[in-house]
C-alpha positions in Angstrom: 1.1 -8.1 -9.5 4.6 -8.5 -11.1 7.5 -6.4 -12.1 9.3 -6.9 -15.5 12.6 -5.7 -16.2 13.0 -4.6 -19.7 16.5 -5.3 -20.6 17.9 -4.5 -24.1 21.3 -3.6 -25.6 21.7 -0.7 -28.0 24.1 -0.9 -30.9 24.5 2.1 -33.2 27.2 4.4 -34.6 26.0 7.3 -32.6 27.0 7.4 -29.1 23.7 8.1 -27.6 20.3 7.0 -28.6 16.7 7.8 -27.4 14.7 4.7 -26.7 10.8 4.3 -26.1 9.6 1.1 -24.2 6.2 -0.2 -25.1 4.7 -2.9 -22.7 1.6 -4.6 -24.1 1.9 -2.4 -27.2 1.3 0.8 -25.3 4.0 3.4 -24.7 5.5 2.6 -21.1 8.6 4.9 -20.7 9.3 7.5 -23.3 12.8 8.9 -24.2 15.2 6.7 -22.3 18.6 8.1 -22.9 20.9 4.9 -23.6 24.5 5.1 -24.6 25.5 3.0 -27.4 26.9 -0.3 -26.6 25.4 -0.6 -23.1 22.7 -2.4 -21.7 19.6 -0.7 -20.5 17.2 -1.9 -17.9 13.6 -0.4 -17.7 11.6 -1.6 -14.7 7.9 -1.9 -15.5 6.2 -2.6 -11.9 2.7 -3.4 -11.1 1.7 -5.5 -14.3 -1.2 -7.8 -13.4 -0.3 -11.7 -13.7 -0.7 -13.1 -17.0 0.8 -12.9 -20.5 2.5 -9.7 -21.5 4.9 -8.5 -24.5 7.6 -5.7 -24.5 9.6 -3.9 -27.1 12.0 -0.9 -27.7 12.0 1.5 -30.4 15.2 3.7 -30.6 16.2 6.7 -32.5 19.8 7.8 -33.2 21.2 11.5 -33.4 20.5 11.6 -37.1 16.8 10.5 -36.9 17.3 6.9 -37.8 15.0 4.5 -36.0 15.3 0.8 -35.0 13.1 -1.4 -33.2 13.5 -4.7 -31.2 11.5 -7.7 -31.7 8.7 -8.0 -29.5 9.1 -10.2 -26.5 6.5 -12.2 -24.6 6.7 -13.2 -20.8 
């Protein structure tokens, strides 16, 4: 088993956004409150050894949504 640290930086005009983190295309952590301009770290413990991917989707105060590129590890 391994622990992934999903680390992402949020950039938006809204002061706070809500982010969902996906691991292996499944929702892993929902509604992660993230301040704009800060780096957010979401631990994903207990993953089996092997190839995995993760991404983050964030929504700002007016409902605009942005998605990260998918990263593999």
